[in-house]
C-alpha positions as CSV (number, residue, x, y, z in Angstrom):
1,X,-2.6,-14.2,11.3
2,X,0.2,-16.8,11.6
3,X,1.3,-19.6,9.3
4,X,0.8,-22.2,12.0
5,X,-2.9,-21.3,12.1
6,X,-3.6,-20.8,8.5
7,X,-0.7,-21.8,6.2
8,X,0.1,-18.1,5.6
9,X,1.5,-15.2,7.6
10,X,0.3,-11.6,7.5
11,X,1.7,-9.0,9.8
12,X,3.5,-5.6,9.4
13,X,6.9,-7.3,9.1
14,X,6.1,-10.6,7.2
15,X,3.8,-11.6,4.4
16,X,4.3,-15.2,3.3
17,X,2.4,-18.1,2.0
18,X,-0.7,-18.2,-0.2
19,X,-3.0,-15.5,1.2
20,X,-6.6,-16.4,1.8
21,X,-8.3,-13.0,1.9
22,X,-11.6,-14.4,3.1
23,X,-9.8,-15.9,6.1
24,X,-7.9,-12.6,6.6
25,X,-11.2,-10.6,6.6
26,X,-12.6,-12.9,9.3
27,X,-9.4,-13.0,11.4
28,X,-8.8,-9.2,11.3
29,X,-12.5,-8.4,11.8
30,X,-12.8,-6.0,8.8
31,X,-15.7,-5.7,6.3
32,X,-15.7,-6.3,2.6
33,X,-16.3,-3.4,0.3
34,X,-19.7,-4.2,-1.3
35,X,-21.6,-2.7,-4.2
36,X,-23.4,-0.2,-2.0
37,X,-20.1,1.2,-0.8
38,X,-18.8,1.5,-4.4
39,X,-22.0,3.3,-5.4
40,X,-21.8,5.7,-2.5
41,X,-18.1,6.5,-3.4
42,X,-19.1,7.1,-7.0
43,X,-22.0,9.3,-6.1
44,X,-19.9,11.4,-3.7
45,X,-16.9,11.9,-6.0
46,X,-18.7,12.1,-9.3
47,X,-15.5,10.8,-10.8
48,X,-14.6,7.6,-12.7
49,X,-13.8,5.0,-10.1
50,X,-10.2,3.9,-9.6
51,X,-9.6,0.5,-11.3
52,X,-8.4,-0.7,-8.0
53,X,-11.8,-0.1,-6.5
54,X,-13.7,-1.5,-9.5
55,X,-11.7,-4.6,-9.4
56,X,-11.7,-4.9,-5.6
57,X,-7.9,-4.6,-5.2
58,X,-8.9,-2.4,-2.4
59,X,-11.4,-4.8,-1.0
60,X,-12.1,-4.2,2.7
61,X,-12.5,-1.5,5.3
62,X,-13.1,-0.3,8.8
63,X,-15.7,2.3,9.4
64,X,-15.6,3.7,5.9
65,X,-19.4,4.6,5.7
66,X,-19.4,7.0,8.7
67,X,-16.5,9.0,7.2
68,X,-18.3,9.1,3.8
69,X,-21.5,10.2,5.5
70,X,-19.7,13.0,7.2
71,X,-18.1,14.0,3.8
72,X,-21.6,14.1,2.3
73,X,-22.5,16.7,5.0
74,X,-19.5,18.8,4.0
75,X,-17.1,17.6,6.7
76,X,-13.9,16.7,4.8
77,X,-11.6,14.0,6.0
78,X,-7.8,13.9,5.5
79,X,-5.8,11.0,4.2
80,X,-2.9,9.4,6.0
81,X,-0.6,6.7,4.6
82,X,3.2,6.2,4.6
83,X,6.4,4.4,3.7
84,X,9.0,2.4,5.6
85,X,12.2,3.6,4.0
86,X,14.7,0.7,4.1
87,X,15.4,0.0,0.4
88,X,14.4,0.8,-3.1
89,X,10.8,1.2,-4.2
90,X,9.2,-1.6,-6.2
91,X,5.9,-2.0,-8.0
92,X,4.3,-3.5,-4.9
93,X,4.7,-0.3,-3.0
94,X,3.1,1.8,-5.7
95,X,-0.4,0.3,-5.5
96,X,-1.4,1.9,-2.2
97,X,0.1,5.3,-3.3
98,X,-1.5,5.3,-6.7
99,X,-4.8,4.6,-5.0
100,X,-4.2,7.3,-2.4
101,X,-3.5,9.8,-5.2
102,X,-6.9,8.9,-6.7
103,X,-8.5,9.5,-3.3
104,X,-6.8,12.8,-2.9
105,X,-7.9,14.0,-6.4
106,X,-11.4,12.5,-6.2
107,X,-12.3,13.8,-2.8
108,X,-10.1,17.0,-3.0
109,X,-8.5,16.4,0.4
110,X,-5.2,16.8,2.2
111,X,-2.7,13.9,2.6
112,X,-0.3,13.4,5.5
113,X,2.5,11.0,4.4
114,X,4.6,9.5,7.1
115,X,8.2,8.2,6.4
116,X,8.9,5.8,9.3
117,X,12.6,6.0,9.4
118,X,12.6,5.2,13.1
119,X,10.7,1.9,12.5
120,X,13.2,0.7,9.9
121,X,16.2,1.6,12.0
122,X,14.6,-0.3,14.9
123,X,13.5,-3.4,13.0
124,X,16.2,-3.7,10.3
125,X,19.9,-4.4,10.5
126,X,20.8,-1.1,8.8
127,X,22.6,2.1,10.0
128,X,20.7,5.3,10.8
129,X,22.6,7.0,7.9
130,X,21.6,4.3,5.4
131,X,17.9,4.7,6.4
132,X,18.1,8.4,5.9
133,X,19.4,7.9,2.4
134,X,16.6,5.5,1.6
135,X,14.1,8.1,3.1
136,X,15.3,10.6,0.5
137,X,15.3,8.2,-2.4
138,X,11.8,6.9,-1.4
139,X,10.5,10.5,-1.3
140,X,11.4,10.9,-5.0
141,X,9.2,8.0,-5.9
142,X,6.3,9.3,-4.0
143,X,6.5,12.8,-5.4
144,X,6.9,11.3,-9.0
145,X,3.3,9.9,-8.7
146,X,1.9,13.4,-8.9
147,X,0.5,14.3,-5.5
148,X,-0.7,17.8,-5.1
149,X,2.2,19.7,-3.3
150,X,-0.2,22.2,-1.8
151,X,-2.2,19.4,-0.1
152,X,0.5,16.9,0.6
153,X,2.6,17.0,3.8
154,X,5.6,14.7,4.3
155,X,6.4,13.8,7.9
156,X,9.7,12.1,8.8
157,X,9.5,10.5,12.2
158,X,12.9,11.6,13.4
159,X,12.8,15.0,11.8
160,X,9.3,15.8,12.9
161,X,9.5,14.4,16.4
162,X,8.5,17.8,17.8
163,X,5.0,17.2,16.2
164,X,4.7,13.4,16.5
165,X,6.3,12.5,19.8
166,X,3.9,14.5,22.1
167,X,1.0,12.7,20.5
168,X,2.8,9.3,20.4
169,X,3.4,9.3,24.2
170,X,-0.3,10.0,24.8
171,X,-1.2,6.9,22.7
172,X,1.6,4.9,24.4
173,X,0.3,5.6,27.8
174,X,-3.0,3.9,26.9
175,X,-1.4,0.7,25.4
176,X,0.0,-2.1,27.6
177,X,3.0,-4.2,26.9
178,X,0.7,-7.3,26.9
179,X,-1.5,-5.8,24.2
180,X,1.5,-5.2,22.0
181,X,2.8,-8.7,22.6
182,X,-0.5,-10.2,21.8
183,X,-1.0,-8.1,18.6
184,X,2.4,-8.7,17.1
185,X,3.7,-11.9,18.8
186,X,6.6,-10.1,20.4
187,X,8.6,-11.8,23.1
188,X,10.9,-10.4,25.8
189,X,13.9,-10.3,23.4
190,X,12.5,-7.4,21.3
191,X,14.1,-4.0,21.8
192,X,12.1,-1.4,23.6
193,X,11.9,0.8,20.5
194,X,10.0,-1.9,18.6
195,X,7.5,-2.2,21.5
196,X,6.9,1.6,21.4
197,X,6.8,2.0,17.6
198,X,3.0,1.5,17.1
199,X,2.5,4.7,19.0
200,X,4.5,6.6,16.4
201,X,2.6,5.1,13.6
202,X,-0.6,6.1,15.4
203,X,0.4,9.8,15.9
204,X,-0.3,11.2,12.4
205,X,-4.0,10.5,12.9
206,X,-3.9,13.2,15.7
207,X,-1.4,15.7,14.4
208,X,-3.6,17.5,11.9
209,X,-6.4,17.8,14.5
210,X,-3.9,19.4,17.0
211,X,-2.5,21.8,14.4
212,X,-5.9,22.9,13.2
213,X,-7.5,22.8,16.7
214,X,-10.5,20.7,15.6
215,X,-11.5,17.1,15.2
216,X,-11.0,16.1,11.6
217,X,-11.9,12.6,10.3
218,X,-9.1,10.5,9.0
219,X,-9.0,7.9,6.2
220,X,-6.0,5.5,6.0
221,X,-5.4,3.6,2.8
222,X,-3.0,0.8,3.5
223,X,-2.0,-2.7,2.5
224,X,-3.8,-5.1,4.9
225,X,-0.5,-6.2,6.6
226,X,-0.3,-2.8,8.3
227,X,-3.8,-3.2,9.9
228,X,-2.6,-4.6,13.2
229,X,-1.0,-1.3,14.2
230,X,-4.4,0.4,14.0
231,X,-6.3,-2.4,15.6
232,X,-4.3,-1.6,18.6
233,X,-4.5,2.2,18.3
234,X,-8.1,2.6,17.2
235,X,-9.5,1.9,20.7
236,X,-7.1,4.6,22.1
237,X,-8.2,7.5,20.0
238,X,-11.6,8.0,21.6
239,X,-10.0,7.9,25.0
240,X,-7.9,10.9,23.9
241,X,-10.9,12.7,22.5
242,X,-10.4,12.0,18.8
243,X,-12.5,9.9,16.3
244,X,-11.4,6.5,15.2
245,X,-9.8,6.7,11.8
246,X,-11.5,4.8,8.9
247,X,-9.3,2.4,7.0
248,X,-9.4,1.0,3.5
249,X,-7.4,-2.2,2.9
250,X,-5.5,-3.3,-0.3
251,X,-4.4,-6.7,-1.5
252,X,-0.7,-7.5,-2.1
253,X,1.0,-7.4,-5.5
254,X,2.5,-10.8,-5.9
255,X,6.3,-11.3,-6.4
256,X,7.4,-12.3,-9.9
257,X,7.8,-16.0,-8.8
258,X,4.1,-16.6,-8.0
259,X,1.0,-15.8,-6.0
260,X,2.5,-16.4,-2.6
261,X,3.5,-13.6,-0.2
262,X,4.1,-10.1,-1.7
263,X,6.7,-8.4,-3.8
264,X,9.8,-7.4,-1.7
265,X,12.9,-5.4,-2.6
266,X,15.0,-7.7,-0.4
267,X,15.3,-9.9,-3.5
268,X,15.7,-7.8,-6.5
269,X,15.1,-10.7,-8.9
270,X,11.5,-11.2,-7.8
271,X,10.7,-7.5,-7.6
272,X,10.6,-4.9,-10.3
273,X,12.1,-1.7,-9.0
274,X,11.0,1.8,-10.1
275,X,14.7,2.4,-11.1
276,X,15.0,-0.7,-13.3
277,X,16.0,-0.2,-16.9
278,X,13.8,-1.4,-19.8
279,X,16.2,-4.3,-20.3
280,X,16.1,-5.2,-16.6
281,X,12.3,-5.3,-16.6
282,X,12.3,-7.4,-19.8
283,X,14.9,-9.8,-18.3
284,X,13.1,-10.2,-15.0
285,X,9.7,-10.9,-16.5
286,X,10.9,-13.3,-19.1
287,X,13.1,-15.2,-16.7
288,X,11.2,-15.1,-13.4
289,X,7.5,-14.2,-14.0
290,X,5.3,-17.2,-13.0
291,X,3.2,-18.2,-16.0
292,X,-0.3,-19.6,-16.1
293,X,0.5,-21.1,-19.5
294,X,0.7,-24.8,-20.5
295,X,3.9,-26.7,-20.9
296,X,3.7,-26.8,-24.7
297,X,2.3,-24.6,-27.5
298,X,-0.1,-27.4,-28.6
299,X,-1.5,-27.8,-25.0
300,X,-1.9,-24.1,-24.6
301,X,-3.8,-23.7,-27.8
302,X,-6.0,-26.6,-27.0
303,X,-6.6,-26.2,-23.2
304,X,-5.8,-22.5,-22.7
305,X,-3.9,-20.7,-19.9
306,X,-4.9,-19.8,-16.4
307,X,-4.9,-15.9,-16.0
308,X,-5.9,-16.2,-12.4
309,X,-2.4,-17.5,-11.4
310,X,-0.4,-15.8,-14.1
311,X,1.7,-13.0,-12.6
312,X,1.8,-10.8,-15.7
313,X,-2.0,-10.8,-15.7
314,X,-2.1,-9.9,-12.0
315,X,0.2,-6.9,-12.7
316,X,-2.1,-5.7,-15.5
317,X,-5.1,-6.1,-13.2
318,X,-3.5,-4.3,-10.3
319,X,-1.8,-1.4,-12.0
320,X,-1.0,-1.4,-15.7
321,X,-4.2,-2.0,-17.6
322,X,-6.8,0.6,-16.6
323,X,-9.2,-0.4,-19.5
324,X,-11.6,-3.0,-18.1
325,X,-12.7,-4.1,-21.6
326,X,-9.1,-4.6,-22.7
327,X,-8.3,-6.5,-19.5
328,X,-11.4,-8.7,-20.0
329,X,-10.4,-9.4,-23.6
330,X,-6.9,-10.4,-22.4
331,X,-8.4,-12.7,-19.8
332,X,-10.6,-14.4,-22.4
333,X,-7.9,-14.7,-25.0
334,X,-5.4,-16.2,-22.6
335,X,-7.9,-18.6,-21.0
336,X,-9.0,-19.8,-24.5
337,X,-5.5,-20.3,-25.7
338,X,-5.7,-17.6,-28.3
339,X,-3.1,-15.5,-26.5
340,X,0.2,-17.2,-25.6
341,X,2.3,-16.7,-22.5
342,X,5.0,-15.0,-24.5
343,X,2.5,-12.6,-25.9
344,X,1.1,-11.8,-22.5
345,X,4.6,-11.2,-21.1
346,X,5.5,-8.9,-24.0
347,X,2.4,-6.8,-23.5
348,X,3.1,-6.5,-19.8
349,X,6.7,-5.6,-20.4
350,X,5.6,-2.9,-22.7
351,X,3.0,-1.5,-20.3
352,X,5.4,-1.5,-17.3
353,X,8.3,0.1,-19.3
354,X,6.0,2.8,-20.6
355,X,5.0,3.6,-17.0
356,X,8.5,3.5,-15.7
357,X,9.9,5.7,-18.5
358,X,7.6,8.5,-17.4
359,X,8.0,7.7,-13.7
360,X,11.8,7.9,-13.9
361,X,11.6,11.3,-15.7
362,X,9.3,12.7,-12.9
363,X,11.5,11.1,-10.3
364,X,14.5,13.1,-11.5
365,X,12.4,16.2,-11.5
366,X,11.3,15.4,-7.9
367,X,14.8,16.2,-6.6
368,X,13.9,19.9,-6.8
369,X,10.6,19.4,-5.0
370,X,11.5,17.5,-1.8
371,X,11.6,20.7,0.3
372,X,8.2,21.7,-1.1
373,X,6.6,18.5,0.3
374,X,8.3,18.4,3.7
375,X,6.0,19.8,6.4
376,X,7.5,23.1,7.7
377,X,5.3,23.8,10.7
């Protein structure tokens, strides 16, 4: 969806403007996750639901019910998600991966995790060597989240080309240049690697089926900006003899400066990085975090704040306050004026720093585990 049409832009390389998720659902042709779907997931997993499902942070899907019906019959799916390694990891990246870990644990399934180093080399003004360093650094953050190493397989596009490329060219042969141009708005100035790339992102849906010599259902958790790749590829899979993957879509964590676009590491001041110190987190939130509070203490006490636009409240809702009752209490207190903006910021800083302290410790330990996660076949 483009800005010209809707006032906001959502595609794999740009998310800007104030996102209207209802319009996005209609434009992308996805379905909202309803109460029936939530109940089905709860009954199948017999686990406490992820807060991101309860709160509809993961809010839409493609063909989720068929894959859950197959799971109910005993036919397990595998998970596939990924990372485009071109810079440091920030909190906005973590949402999809935290949710993916919940899916892995709740359904007891394998995860194939793709690092698209080729994509970032093709689309970014960065050297191949720089992209490789970010690939390694990004792996540490993924490992630190606690994925099961026995059921998690890292694929790096350039390092695992022997697995990915044979399947990618089969996909590529079924996709025309006009289809790619229409899906992504490419013109004739794009390099030919960019035009081909969707085929590489499509390949991990096929690879586990090829390796195990059987058709295995696939579920892809992703932020909704990545959906266009699979809108193009999903029609190709049946032509190659494979089932269409199911997709579950997540919302964007907003940047510190407000509820437009998504958090991005290209501007470190409006993104909280996983490597930030406690002081850096405190400084960024106090200086840049968009507040839903009033201009004066008197006005805030009298009229209350607006948690729906307050960035700190959004961070708690997305990732850092798993207790629904506590979150609802914060919402009420802030809206009534009982809780001040400074108090909300302080609480959020404490929650984020508590998470990052543990994450950074595990990130350091992850340096010994990278080889364990890299697929060796």
